[in-house]
mmCIF file as gemmi writes it, N, C-alpha and C atoms, coordinates in Angstrom:
data_model
loop_
_atom_site.group_PDB
_atom_site.id
_atom_site.type_symbol
_atom_site.label_atom_id
_atom_site.label_alt_id
_atom_site.label_comp_id
_atom_site.label_asym_id
_atom_site.label_entity_id
_atom_site.label_seq_id
_atom_site.pdbx_PDB_ins_code
_atom_site.Cartn_x
_atom_site.Cartn_y
_atom_site.Cartn_z
_atom_site.occupancy
_atom_site.B_iso_or_equiv
_atom_site.pdbx_formal_charge
_atom_site.auth_seq_id
_atom_site.auth_asym_id
_atom_site.pdbx_PDB_model_num
ATOM 1 N N . MET Axp A 1 ? 0.822 -1.292 -0.03 1 0 ? 1 A 1
ATOM 2 C CA . MET Axp A 1 ? 0.187 -0.128 0.181 1 0 ? 1 A 1
ATOM 3 C C . MET Axp A 1 ? 1.125 0.997 0.092 1 0 ? 1 A 1
ATOM 4 N N . THR Axp A 2 ? 0.743 2.07 -0.375 1 0 ? 2 A 1
ATOM 5 C CA . THR Axp A 2 ? 0.964 3.714 -0.11 1 0 ? 2 A 1
ATOM 6 C C . THR Axp A 2 ? 1.494 4.159 0.439 1 0 ? 2 A 1
ATOM 7 N N . ASP Axp A 3 ? 1.843 5.223 0.544 1 0 ? 3 A 1
ATOM 8 C CA . ASP Axp A 3 ? 2.102 6.421 1.823 1 0 ? 3 A 1
ATOM 9 C C . ASP Axp A 3 ? 0.512 6.991 1.557 1 0 ? 3 A 1
ATOM 10 N N . GLU Axp A 4 ? 0.256 7.616 0.286 1 0 ? 4 A 1
ATOM 11 C CA . GLU Axp A 4 ? -1.044 8.239 0.341 1 0 ? 4 A 1
ATOM 12 C C . GLU Axp A 4 ? -3.144 6.955 0.746 1 0 ? 4 A 1
ATOM 13 N N . GLY Axp A 5 ? -2.188 6.294 0.015 1 0 ? 5 A 1
ATOM 14 C CA . GLY Axp A 5 ? -2.655 5.139 0.655 1 0 ? 5 A 1
ATOM 15 C C . GLY Axp A 5 ? -3.774 4.612 2.303 1 0 ? 5 A 1
ATOM 16 N N . ARG Axp A 6 ? -2.085 4.772 2.771 1 0 ? 6 A 1
ATOM 17 C CA . ARG Axp A 6 ? -2.217 4.869 4.339 1 0 ? 6 A 1
ATOM 18 C C . ARG Axp A 6 ? -3.27 6.127 5.145 1 0 ? 6 A 1
ATOM 19 N N . THR Axp A 7 ? -1.705 6.901 4.003 1 0 ? 7 A 1
ATOM 20 C CA . THR Axp A 7 ? -2.938 8.541 4.543 1 0 ? 7 A 1
ATOM 21 C C . THR Axp A 7 ? -3.981 8.769 4.584 1 0 ? 7 A 1
ATOM 22 N N . GLN Axp A 8 ? -5.288 8.059 3.945 1 0 ? 8 A 1
ATOM 23 C CA . GLN Axp A 8 ? -6.429 7.886 3.742 1 0 ? 8 A 1
ATOM 24 C C . GLN Axp A 8 ? -7.176 6.677 4.65 1 0 ? 8 A 1
ATOM 25 N N . LEU Axp A 9 ? -6.365 5.944 4.912 1 0 ? 9 A 1
ATOM 26 C CA . LEU Axp A 9 ? -7.023 5.038 5.539 1 0 ? 9 A 1
ATOM 27 C C . LEU Axp A 9 ? -7.016 5.118 7.024 1 0 ? 9 A 1
ATOM 28 N N . SER Axp A 10 ? -5.607 6.56 7.115 1 0 ? 10 A 1
ATOM 29 C CA . SER Axp A 10 ? -5.499 6.522 9.133 1 0 ? 10 A 1
ATOM 30 C C . SER Axp A 10 ? -7.235 7.457 8.882 1 0 ? 10 A 1
ATOM 31 N N . GLY Axp A 11 ? -6.914 8.54 8.668 1 0 ? 11 A 1
ATOM 32 C CA . GLY Axp A 11 ? -7.804 8.999 8.099 1 0 ? 11 A 1
ATOM 33 C C . GLY Axp A 11 ? -9.231 9.135 8.476 1 0 ? 11 A 1
ATOM 34 N N . ARG Axp A 12 ? -9.362 8.353 7.982 1 0 ? 12 A 1
ATOM 35 C CA . ARG Axp A 12 ? -11.231 7.163 8.185 1 0 ? 12 A 1
ATOM 36 C C . ARG Axp A 12 ? -11.171 7.219 9.804 1 0 ? 12 A 1
ATOM 37 N N . GLY Axp A 13 ? -9.781 6.726 10.066 1 0 ? 13 A 1
ATOM 38 C CA . GLY Axp A 13 ? -9.446 6.374 11.543 1 0 ? 13 A 1
ATOM 39 C C . GLY Axp A 13 ? -10.183 6.825 11.856 1 0 ? 13 A 1
ATOM 40 N N . THR Axp A 14 ? -8.986 8.013 12.163 1 0 ? 14 A 1
ATOM 41 C CA . THR Axp A 14 ? -9.65 9.496 13 1 0 ? 14 A 1
ATOM 42 C C . THR Axp A 14 ? -10.427 9.457 12.643 1 0 ? 14 A 1
ATOM 43 N N . ALA Axp A 15 ? -11.918 9.786 12.548 1 0 ? 15 A 1
ATOM 44 C CA . ALA Axp A 15 ? -12.352 11.03 12.19 1 0 ? 15 A 1
ATOM 45 C C . ALA Axp A 15 ? -13.672 9.225 12.891 1 0 ? 15 A 1
ATOM 46 N N . ARG Axp A 16 ? -13.201 8.501 12.962 1 0 ? 16 A 1
ATOM 47 C CA . ARG Axp A 16 ? -14.407 7.216 13.399 1 0 ? 16 A 1
ATOM 48 C C . ARG Axp A 16 ? -14.426 7.441 15.641 1 0 ? 16 A 1
ATOM 49 N N . ARG Axp A 17 ? -13.002 7.561 15.469 1 0 ? 17 A 1
ATOM 50 C CA . ARG Axp A 17 ? -12.892 7.881 16.717 1 0 ? 17 A 1
ATOM 51 C C . ARG Axp A 17 ? -12.791 9.613 17.32 1 0 ? 17 A 1
ATOM 52 N N . VAL Axp A 18 ? -12.872 9.676 16.407 1 0 ? 18 A 1
ATOM 53 C CA . VAL Axp A 18 ? -12.937 10.994 17.119 1 0 ? 18 A 1
ATOM 54 C C . VAL Axp A 18 ? -14.768 11.017 17.27 1 0 ? 18 A 1
ATOM 55 N N . VAL Axp A 19 ? -15.223 10.285 16.381 1 0 ? 19 A 1
ATOM 56 C CA . VAL Axp A 19 ? -16.995 10.847 16.901 1 0 ? 19 A 1
ATOM 57 C C . VAL Axp A 19 ? -17.193 9.411 17.584 1 0 ? 19 A 1
ATOM 58 N N . ALA Axp A 20 ? -16.481 8.981 17.88 1 0 ? 20 A 1
ATOM 59 C CA . ALA Axp A 20 ? -17.002 7.785 19.33 1 0 ? 20 A 1
ATOM 60 C C . ALA Axp A 20 ? -16.572 8.271 20.439 1 0 ? 20 A 1
ATOM 61 N N . ALA Axp A 21 ? -15.385 8.866 20.313 1 0 ? 21 A 1
ATOM 62 C CA . ALA Axp A 21 ? -15.081 10.139 21.461 1 0 ? 21 A 1
ATOM 63 C C . ALA Axp A 21 ? -15.965 10.92 22.077 1 0 ? 21 A 1
ATOM 64 N N . PHE Axp A 22 ? -16.794 11.469 21.211 1 0 ? 22 A 1
ATOM 65 C CA . PHE Axp A 22 ? -17.953 11.945 20.789 1 0 ? 22 A 1
ATOM 66 C C . PHE Axp A 22 ? -18.872 11.627 21.546 1 0 ? 22 A 1
ATOM 67 N N . CYS Axp A 23 ? -19.232 10.254 21.376 1 0 ? 23 A 1
ATOM 68 C CA . CYS Axp A 23 ? -20.288 10.009 22.069 1 0 ? 23 A 1
ATOM 69 C C . CYS Axp A 23 ? -20.125 9.163 23.38 1 0 ? 23 A 1
ATOM 70 N N . LEU Axp A 24 ? -19.125 9.108 23.548 1 0 ? 24 A 1
ATOM 71 C CA . LEU Axp A 24 ? -18.706 8.809 24.928 1 0 ? 24 A 1
ATOM 72 C C . LEU Axp A 24 ? -18.848 9.132 25.481 1 0 ? 24 A 1
ATOM 73 N N . LEU Axp A 25 ? -18.538 11.083 25.497 1 0 ? 25 A 1
ATOM 74 C CA . LEU Axp A 25 ? -18.071 12.016 26.161 1 0 ? 25 A 1
ATOM 75 C C . LEU Axp A 25 ? -19.584 13.184 26.254 1 0 ? 25 A 1
ATOM 76 N N . ALA Axp A 26 ? -20.484 12.901 25.64 1 0 ? 26 A 1
ATOM 77 C CA . ALA Axp A 26 ? -22.374 13.45 25.708 1 0 ? 26 A 1
ATOM 78 C C . ALA Axp A 26 ? -22.548 13.127 26.665 1 0 ? 26 A 1
ATOM 79 N N . PRO Axp A 27 ? -22.754 11.553 27.433 1 0 ? 27 A 1
ATOM 80 C CA . PRO Axp A 27 ? -23.696 11.256 28.108 1 0 ? 27 A 1
ATOM 81 C C . PRO Axp A 27 ? -22.612 11.675 29.678 1 0 ? 27 A 1
ATOM 82 N N . ILE Axp A 28 ? -21.433 11.543 29.53 1 0 ? 28 A 1
ATOM 83 C CA . ILE Axp A 28 ? -20.289 12.291 31.012 1 0 ? 28 A 1
ATOM 84 C C . ILE Axp A 28 ? -21.087 13.782 30.926 1 0 ? 28 A 1
ATOM 85 N N . VAL Axp A 29 ? -21.214 14.488 29.786 1 0 ? 29 A 1
ATOM 86 C CA . VAL Axp A 29 ? -20.612 15.63 29.685 1 0 ? 29 A 1
ATOM 87 C C . VAL Axp A 29 ? -22.539 16.69 30.317 1 0 ? 29 A 1
ATOM 88 N N . ALA Axp A 30 ? -23.911 15.781 29.972 1 0 ? 30 A 1
ATOM 89 C CA . ALA Axp A 30 ? -24.46 15.716 30.977 1 0 ? 30 A 1
ATOM 90 C C . ALA Axp A 30 ? -25.161 15.093 31.318 1 0 ? 30 A 1
ATOM 91 N N . LEU Axp A 31 ? -24.784 14.403 32.82 1 0 ? 31 A 1
ATOM 92 C CA . LEU Axp A 31 ? -24.901 14.358 33.054 1 0 ? 31 A 1
ATOM 93 C C . LEU Axp A 31 ? -23.878 14.607 34.664 1 0 ? 31 A 1
ATOM 94 N N . VAL Axp A 32 ? -22.472 14.665 34.793 1 0 ? 32 A 1
ATOM 95 C CA . VAL Axp A 32 ? -21.748 15.104 35.304 1 0 ? 32 A 1
ATOM 96 C C . VAL Axp A 32 ? -22.267 16.816 35.781 1 0 ? 32 A 1
ATOM 97 N N . TRP Axp A 33 ? -22.959 17.482 35.132 1 0 ? 33 A 1
ATOM 98 C CA . TRP Axp A 33 ? -22.963 18.65 35.393 1 0 ? 33 A 1
ATOM 99 C C . TRP Axp A 33 ? -24.264 19.617 35.393 1 0 ? 33 A 1
ATOM 100 N N . VAL Axp A 34 ? -24.535 18.658 37.107 1 0 ? 34 A 1
ATOM 101 C CA . VAL Axp A 34 ? -26.325 19.068 37.766 1 0 ? 34 A 1
ATOM 102 C C . VAL Axp A 34 ? -26.711 19.922 37.959 1 0 ? 34 A 1
ATOM 103 N N . PRO Axp A 35 ? -26.032 21.442 38.272 1 0 ? 35 A 1
ATOM 104 C CA . PRO Axp A 35 ? -26.843 22.735 38.356 1 0 ? 35 A 1
ATOM 105 C C . PRO Axp A 35 ? -27.839 22.15 36.658 1 0 ? 35 A 1
ATOM 106 N N . TRP Axp A 36 ? -27.096 22.026 35.575 1 0 ? 36 A 1
ATOM 107 C CA . TRP Axp A 36 ? -27.707 21.664 34.865 1 0 ? 36 A 1
ATOM 108 C C . TRP Axp A 36 ? -29.566 21.623 34.301 1 0 ? 36 A 1
ATOM 109 N N . TYR Axp A 37 ? -29.08 20.56 35.223 1 0 ? 37 A 1
ATOM 110 C CA . TYR Axp A 37 ? -30.566 19.965 35.365 1 0 ? 37 A 1
ATOM 111 C C . TYR Axp A 37 ? -31.242 19.391 36.651 1 0 ? 37 A 1
ATOM 112 N N . ALA Axp A 38 ? -30.556 20.088 37.06 1 0 ? 38 A 1
ATOM 113 C CA . ALA Axp A 38 ? -31.39 20.22 39.452 1 0 ? 38 A 1
ATOM 114 C C . ALA Axp A 38 ? -32.423 20.822 39.329 1 0 ? 38 A 1
ATOM 115 N N . GLY Axp A 39 ? -33.452 20.669 39.347 1 0 ? 39 A 1
ATOM 116 C CA . GLY Axp A 39 ? -34.764 20.976 39.083 1 0 ? 39 A 1
ATOM 117 C C . GLY Axp A 39 ? -35.632 20.918 39.563 1 0 ? 39 A 1
ATOM 118 N N . ALA Axp A 40 ? -36.951 20.886 40.173 1 0 ? 40 A 1
ATOM 119 C CA . ALA Axp A 40 ? -38.769 20.237 39.763 1 0 ? 40 A 1
ATOM 120 C C . ALA Axp A 40 ? -39.13 20.016 38.658 1 0 ? 40 A 1
ATOM 121 N N . GLN Axp A 41 ? -38.86 22.067 38.286 1 0 ? 41 A 1
ATOM 122 C CA . GLN Axp A 41 ? -39.961 21.664 36.651 1 0 ? 41 A 1
ATOM 123 C C . GLN Axp A 41 ? -38.856 21.729 35.822 1 0 ? 41 A 1
ATOM 124 N N . PRO Axp A 42 ? -39.339 21.288 35.103 1 0 ? 42 A 1
ATOM 125 C CA . PRO Axp A 42 ? -40.763 20.846 34.398 1 0 ? 42 A 1
ATOM 126 C C . PRO Axp A 42 ? -41.66 19.439 34.883 1 0 ? 42 A 1
ATOM 127 N N . MET Axp A 43 ? -42.088 19.519 34.933 1 0 ? 43 A 1
ATOM 128 C CA . MET Axp A 43 ? -42.404 17.554 36.007 1 0 ? 43 A 1
ATOM 129 C C . MET Axp A 43 ? -43.827 17.186 34.793 1 0 ? 43 A 1
ATOM 130 N N . TRP Axp A 44 ? -43.457 15.36 34.527 1 0 ? 44 A 1
ATOM 131 C CA . TRP Axp A 44 ? -43.743 14.804 33.841 1 0 ? 44 A 1
ATOM 132 C C . TRP Axp A 44 ? -44.268 13.889 34.447 1 0 ? 44 A 1
ATOM 133 N N . ALA Axp A 45 ? -45.6 13.188 34.873 1 0 ? 45 A 1
ATOM 134 C CA . ALA Axp A 45 ? -46.464 12.331 35.121 1 0 ? 45 A 1
ATOM 135 C C . ALA Axp A 45 ? -45.649 12.465 36.56 1 0 ? 45 A 1
ATOM 136 N N . GLY Axp A 46 ? -46.266 14.061 36.719 1 0 ? 46 A 1
ATOM 137 C CA . GLY Axp A 46 ? -46.199 13.643 38.588 1 0 ? 46 A 1
ATOM 138 C C . GLY Axp A 46 ? -44.455 13.295 39.507 1 0 ? 46 A 1
ATOM 139 N N . VAL Axp A 47 ? -43.413 13.173 38.029 1 0 ? 47 A 1
ATOM 140 C CA . VAL Axp A 47 ? -42.042 12.98 38.144 1 0 ? 47 A 1
ATOM 141 C C . VAL Axp A 47 ? -41.401 14.234 37.583 1 0 ? 47 A 1
ATOM 142 N N . PRO Axp A 48 ? -40.473 14.749 38.65 1 0 ? 48 A 1
ATOM 143 C CA . PRO Axp A 48 ? -39.641 15.997 38.608 1 0 ? 48 A 1
ATOM 144 C C . PRO Axp A 48 ? -38.531 16.01 37.562 1 0 ? 48 A 1
ATOM 145 N N . PHE Axp A 49 ? -37.927 16.792 37.143 1 0 ? 49 A 1
ATOM 146 C CA . PHE Axp A 49 ? -37.296 17.12 35.644 1 0 ? 49 A 1
ATOM 147 C C . PHE Axp A 49 ? -36.08 15.865 36.115 1 0 ? 49 A 1
ATOM 148 N N . PHE Axp A 50 ? -35.057 16.59 37.465 1 0 ? 50 A 1
ATOM 149 C CA . PHE Axp A 50 ? -33.968 15.861 38.041 1 0 ? 50 A 1
ATOM 150 C C . PHE Axp A 50 ? -34.522 13.96 37.43 1 0 ? 50 A 1
ATOM 151 N N . TYR Axp A 51 ? -35.332 13.416 38.733 1 0 ? 51 A 1
ATOM 152 C CA . TYR Axp A 51 ? -35.132 12.456 38.164 1 0 ? 51 A 1
ATOM 153 C C . TYR Axp A 51 ? -35.921 11.694 36.212 1 0 ? 51 A 1
ATOM 154 N N . TRP Axp A 52 ? -37.07 12.626 35.681 1 0 ? 52 A 1
ATOM 155 C CA . TRP Axp A 52 ? -36.52 12.165 33.885 1 0 ? 52 A 1
ATOM 156 C C . TRP Axp A 52 ? -35.509 12.37 33.558 1 0 ? 52 A 1
ATOM 157 N N . TYR Axp A 53 ? -34.771 13.294 33.916 1 0 ? 53 A 1
ATOM 158 C CA . TYR Axp A 53 ? -33.928 14.025 32.739 1 0 ? 53 A 1
ATOM 159 C C . TYR Axp A 53 ? -32.709 12.485 32.851 1 0 ? 53 A 1
ATOM 160 N N . GLN Axp A 54 ? -32.614 11.719 34.273 1 0 ? 54 A 1
ATOM 161 C CA . GLN Axp A 54 ? -31.112 11.414 33.982 1 0 ? 54 A 1
ATOM 162 C C . GLN Axp A 54 ? -31.94 9.536 33.447 1 0 ? 54 A 1
ATOM 163 N N . LEU Axp A 55 ? -32.893 9.664 34.205 1 0 ? 55 A 1
ATOM 164 C CA . LEU Axp A 55 ? -33.72 8.308 33.452 1 0 ? 55 A 1
ATOM 165 C C . LEU Axp A 55 ? -33.692 7.812 31.915 1 0 ? 55 A 1
ATOM 166 N N . ALA Axp A 56 ? -33.659 8.559 31.568 1 0 ? 56 A 1
ATOM 167 C CA . ALA Axp A 56 ? -33.836 9.006 30.169 1 0 ? 56 A 1
ATOM 168 C C . ALA Axp A 56 ? -32.413 8.773 29.15 1 0 ? 56 A 1
ATOM 169 N N . TRP Axp A 57 ? -31.739 9.034 30.228 1 0 ? 57 A 1
ATOM 170 C CA . TRP Axp A 57 ? -30.211 9.228 29.862 1 0 ? 57 A 1
ATOM 171 C C . TRP Axp A 57 ? -29.414 7.94 29.719 1 0 ? 57 A 1
ATOM 172 N N . ILE Axp A 58 ? -30.134 6.805 30.308 1 0 ? 58 A 1
ATOM 173 C CA . ILE Axp A 58 ? -29.915 4.852 30.573 1 0 ? 58 A 1
ATOM 174 C C . ILE Axp A 58 ? -30.185 4.773 28.847 1 0 ? 58 A 1
ATOM 175 N N . PRO Axp A 59 ? -31.56 4.267 28.819 1 0 ? 59 A 1
ATOM 176 C CA . PRO Axp A 59 ? -31.448 4.827 26.946 1 0 ? 59 A 1
ATOM 177 C C . PRO Axp A 59 ? -30.205 5.183 25.968 1 0 ? 59 A 1
ATOM 178 N N . GLY Axp A 60 ? -30.502 7.069 26.148 1 0 ? 60 A 1
ATOM 179 C CA . GLY Axp A 60 ? -29.401 7.907 25.867 1 0 ? 60 A 1
ATOM 180 C C . GLY Axp A 60 ? -28.058 6.999 25.912 1 0 ? 60 A 1
ATOM 181 N N . CYS Axp A 61 ? -27.249 6.905 27.014 1 0 ? 61 A 1
ATOM 182 C CA . CYS Axp A 61 ? -25.852 5.894 26.911 1 0 ? 61 A 1
ATOM 183 C C . CYS Axp A 61 ? -26.086 4.018 25.689 1 0 ? 61 A 1
ATOM 184 N N . ALA Axp A 62 ? -26.58 4.005 26.204 1 0 ? 62 A 1
ATOM 185 C CA . ALA Axp A 62 ? -26.954 2.449 25.564 1 0 ? 62 A 1
ATOM 186 C C . ALA Axp A 62 ? -26.492 3.268 24.245 1 0 ? 62 A 1
ATOM 187 N N . VAL Axp A 63 ? -27.159 3.719 23.844 1 0 ? 63 A 1
ATOM 188 C CA . VAL Axp A 63 ? -27.2 4.34 22.098 1 0 ? 63 A 1
ATOM 189 C C . VAL Axp A 63 ? -25.642 4.789 21.998 1 0 ? 63 A 1
ATOM 190 N N . ALA Axp A 64 ? -25.425 5.899 22.605 1 0 ? 64 A 1
ATOM 191 C CA . ALA Axp A 64 ? -24.16 5.989 23.105 1 0 ? 64 A 1
ATOM 192 C C . ALA Axp A 64 ? -23.495 5.169 22.495 1 0 ? 64 A 1
ATOM 193 N N . LEU Axp A 65 ? -23.157 4.258 24.281 1 0 ? 65 A 1
ATOM 194 C CA . LEU Axp A 65 ? -22.039 3.107 23.502 1 0 ? 65 A 1
ATOM 195 C C . LEU Axp A 65 ? -22.339 2.272 22.694 1 0 ? 65 A 1
ATOM 196 N N . SER Axp A 66 ? -23.329 1.75 21.892 1 0 ? 66 A 1
ATOM 197 C CA . SER Axp A 66 ? -22.99 1.272 20.714 1 0 ? 66 A 1
ATOM 198 C C . SER Axp A 66 ? -23.281 1.802 19.667 1 0 ? 66 A 1
ATOM 199 N N . ILE Axp A 67 ? -23.189 3.082 19.565 1 0 ? 67 A 1
ATOM 200 C CA . ILE Axp A 67 ? -22.459 4.083 18.398 1 0 ? 67 A 1
ATOM 201 C C . ILE Axp A 67 ? -21.309 3.794 18.537 1 0 ? 67 A 1
ATOM 202 N N . ALA Axp A 68 ? -21.037 4.066 19.608 1 0 ? 68 A 1
ATOM 203 C CA . ALA Axp A 68 ? -19.143 4.687 19.699 1 0 ? 68 A 1
ATOM 204 C C . ALA Axp A 68 ? -18.245 2.873 19.792 1 0 ? 68 A 1
ATOM 205 N N . HIS Axp A 69 ? -18.885 1.639 19.842 1 0 ? 69 A 1
ATOM 206 C CA . HIS Axp A 69 ? -19.011 -0.266 19.448 1 0 ? 69 A 1
ATOM 207 C C . HIS Axp A 69 ? -18.58 -0.023 18.175 1 0 ? 69 A 1
ATOM 208 N N . LEU Axp A 70 ? -19.762 -0.199 17.156 1 0 ? 70 A 1
ATOM 209 C CA . LEU Axp A 70 ? -19.748 -0.198 15.98 1 0 ? 70 A 1
ATOM 210 C C . LEU Axp A 70 ? -18.909 0.857 15.254 1 0 ? 70 A 1
ATOM 211 N N . LEU Axp A 71 ? -17.781 1.802 15.783 1 0 ? 71 A 1
ATOM 212 C CA . LEU Axp A 71 ? -16.694 2.701 14.94 1 0 ? 71 A 1
ATOM 213 C C . LEU Axp A 71 ? -15.629 2.251 14.926 1 0 ? 71 A 1
ATOM 214 N N . THR Axp A 72 ? -15.758 2.145 16.616 1 0 ? 72 A 1
ATOM 215 C CA . THR Axp A 72 ? -14.27 1.394 16.344 1 0 ? 72 A 1
ATOM 216 C C . THR Axp A 72 ? -14.078 -0.266 16.064 1 0 ? 72 A 1
ATOM 217 N N . ARG Axp A 73 ? -15.005 -0.727 16.627 1 0 ? 73 A 1
ATOM 218 C CA . ARG Axp A 73 ? -14.936 -2.345 15.871 1 0 ? 73 A 1
ATOM 219 C C . ARG Axp A 73 ? -14.019 -2.576 15.127 1 0 ? 73 A 1
ATOM 220 N N . GLY Axp A 74 ? -13.388 -3.767 14.544 1 0 ? 74 A 1
ATOM 221 C CA . GLY Axp A 74 ? -12.185 -3.753 14.079 1 0 ? 74 A 1
ATOM 222 C C . GLY Axp A 74 ? -11.017 -2.157 13.343 1 0 ? 74 A 1
ATOM 223 N N . SER Axp A 75 ? -10.778 -1.07 14.147 1 0 ? 75 A 1
ATOM 224 C CA . SER Axp A 75 ? -9.969 -0.433 14.411 1 0 ? 75 A 1
ATOM 225 C C . SER Axp A 75 ? -8.71 -0.864 14.711 1 0 ? 75 A 1
ATOM 226 N N . ARG Axp A 76 ? -8.458 -1.637 15.641 1 0 ? 76 A 1
ATOM 227 C CA . ARG Axp A 76 ? -7.085 -2.317 15.444 1 0 ? 76 A 1
ATOM 228 C C . ARG Axp A 76 ? -6.667 -3.507 14.786 1 0 ? 76 A 1
ATOM 229 N N . GLY Axp A 77 ? -6.844 -4.299 14.035 1 0 ? 77 A 1
ATOM 230 C CA . GLY Axp A 77 ? -6.339 -4.577 13.212 1 0 ? 77 A 1
ATOM 231 C C . GLY Axp A 77 ? -6.233 -6.161 13.422 1 0 ? 77 A 1
ATOM 232 N N . SER Axp A 78 ? -5.688 -7.008 12.592 1 0 ? 78 A 1
ATOM 233 C CA . SER Axp A 78 ? -5.489 -8.067 12.396 1 0 ? 78 A 1
ATOM 234 C C . SER Axp A 78 ? -4.305 -8.653 13.121 1 0 ? 78 A 1
ATOM 235 N N . PRO Axp A 79 ? -3.995 -10.04 14.118 1 0 ? 79 A 1
ATOM 236 C CA . PRO Axp A 79 ? -3.368 -9.827 14.96 1 0 ? 79 A 1
ATOM 237 C C . PRO Axp A 79 ? -2.265 -10.327 14.394 1 0 ? 79 A 1
ATOM 238 N N . GLY Axp A 80 ? -2.607 -10.658 12.759 1 0 ? 80 A 1
ATOM 239 C CA . GLY Axp A 80 ? -0.725 -11.007 12.207 1 0 ? 80 A 1
ATOM 240 C C . GLY Axp A 80 ? -0.068 -9.06 11.912 1 0 ? 80 A 1
ATOM 241 N N . SER Axp A 81 ? -0.67 -8.291 11.928 1 0 ? 81 A 1
ATOM 242 C CA . SER Axp A 81 ? -0.755 -6.857 11.398 1 0 ? 81 A 1
ATOM 243 C C . SER Axp A 81 ? 0.078 -6.616 12.029 1 0 ? 81 A 1
C-alpha cells in the first residue's frame, strides 16, 4: 500500500475515533453538570425534571455506547499485522 493510501485510511480511522469519543463524552458531560438539570420543573407524569432527565439518559447511554462500539470495532487490525 502506498503512503497516500495509508494516509487516507488513517484519516478515516481518526474521524471514526473522534465521533466515538464524542459519543462517549456526551453522556458524561450531560450527567456530570448537575446544576444544569437540578430542578423540579417541568414535571412529567408527576415526576420532577431531575429524575426523568437522569432516567432518559439510560437508553441514551446505551445508544451512545453502541454507536461508539460499532465505529471502533475492528479498528485495531488483525493480530498478524
